[in-house]
N, C-alpha and C positions, 0 to 999 in steps of 0.2 A: 370609650371615646367614640363619638360618631362624627360624621361630616358636619360642617357648619352650614351647608347649603344643600338644597334638594332641587331636582329638575322634574319637569312635567311637560307634556305636550302643550303647545301654545293655546292659551285660553282655559287650561285646566289647572286645578289646584294640586300641588304636590302633597302627598300624604306619606308619612314614614313614622314607624314606631321608634321611639327613643326611650331607653330605660332610664329610670331615675337613678341618681347617684346613690348607691347603697354601699355603705362601708367606707373605708379609708381610701384616699387617693394613693396612687403609686407615683413616687418621685424618681426620676432618672437623674443620676449623677454620672457625668462623663467629661472627657477632655478631648480637645483636638490639638494637633501639632501642625506647625507651619509646613512640615514635610508631607502633609496630606493624610495623616492617619487619625482615626478616632481612637482615643485611649480606651483602656478596659473600662466598661461601664459597670455601674452598680445601681440596683433599684432598691428603694426603701419604701416600706408601707407607711404612709403618712407623710408629713412634712420633713424636710431636712433639718436636723438639729446639729449643734456643734459636734456631738459625739459621733454621729453617723458620718459627717463630713470629714472629721479628723481620721476616722477609720479608713475612709476612701483614700485620703491623701497618703496615709502611712503605708497602706497595702497595695495601692494601685498607681497613684500618681508619682509620689516621691521616688520609688525605685526606678522609674523610667526616665527621670530627669538627668540631664547632663549639665556640667558646669557651663555657665554663660547663658543658659536658657532663661527666658522671662516668662513667668506665669502671671496671667492677667485674670483678676477676679472682679465681679461686680460688687454691689453694696450689701449683699446678703450677710446678715450677722454671723452665720455659721462659717463664712469664709474668713472672717476677721479675727479669729482667735490667735493667741500667741503660739499655741501648739502647731497650728497650720503653718505659720510663718517659720517656726523653728524647723519643721520637717522639710520644707522646701529650701530654705536657705542653708540647711545643713548639708545638702548635696551640691551646693555651689550655684544654685539657680537664684534668680531675683524675683521678688514679688512686687506687682504693681496693682493698685486698687483703682478701679474706674470711679469717676464721680457719679453721684446719684443720677438717675434717669438718663443713662447713656447707653441704651440698648444697641444703638448703631455702632458703638465702638467695641462691642463684644462679639467676636466672630462666631462663637458657638451658638448664638441666638439664631443665626441663619440656618445652621446645620440642624438645630432642634426644630426649626420651622418645617423643614423638609421631613424630618423624622415624624413629627406629629401628624403631618398630612398623610403619610404612608400608614401610620398606625390607625388613624381614623378610618381609612379606606378598608381595613380588614374587618372592622366592626367586631372586635374581640369582645366576648361577654363573660369570660372567666379570667381569673388572675393568671393562670397558666397560659391561656391564649394571648393575654396581653403581653406577658413577658416574651413569648415567642414572636409576637408581632413587633415588639421593640427591637429584638435581636435582628430580625430581618430588615427592619427599617434602618437600623444603624449600619448594617452591612451594605445597604444601598447608597450610603453617602460615599461618593467616590473621592479620590484624591483631587480631582478637578473641582468638585463641589467645595471641598475644604479650601483649596487655593482661592476660589471665588469668594468664600466667606471672609478670608483674611484680607483680600484685596478690597472688598466692599467696606470693611471696617478701617481701611487705611494702613494696614500693616504690610511689611515686606521683609524678606530675608536680607541679611547683611550684604550678601553678594549680588542682590538685585539692583539694577540702576534706578535712580530716582525718576 
């Protein structure tokens, strides 16, 4: 990943070398909680498929859920399997699926935006470097950032006033 914009002195052209995309993409799967924490992340080489996402839910997300929590998913097909619903509802949590094209209602999108910006800044060129950059970027997402992500998406804790 590289930055999307470059800078140069006024009147000069900006030049930067950007490597071509060689190999598979690395996909980050993570969760955020209203309490301000980023859930245990998982990276996958290539796109997220139902098996990879179900493994994430089974081993990382579901064990951390408490009764009464609500898990919000976007429209990705891997999120909508019966197994994912069973794993989450089995622990007493509820599942809500967002309508199509509703990125503004998904609080993790803002957190991922900050994460991507920080990862691009590192200019990692190896898979190991990328994984390390992702870990540092996720650690940089503060509880205040997470609270802002939820507030921007219109969510609030039950004990918060309207």
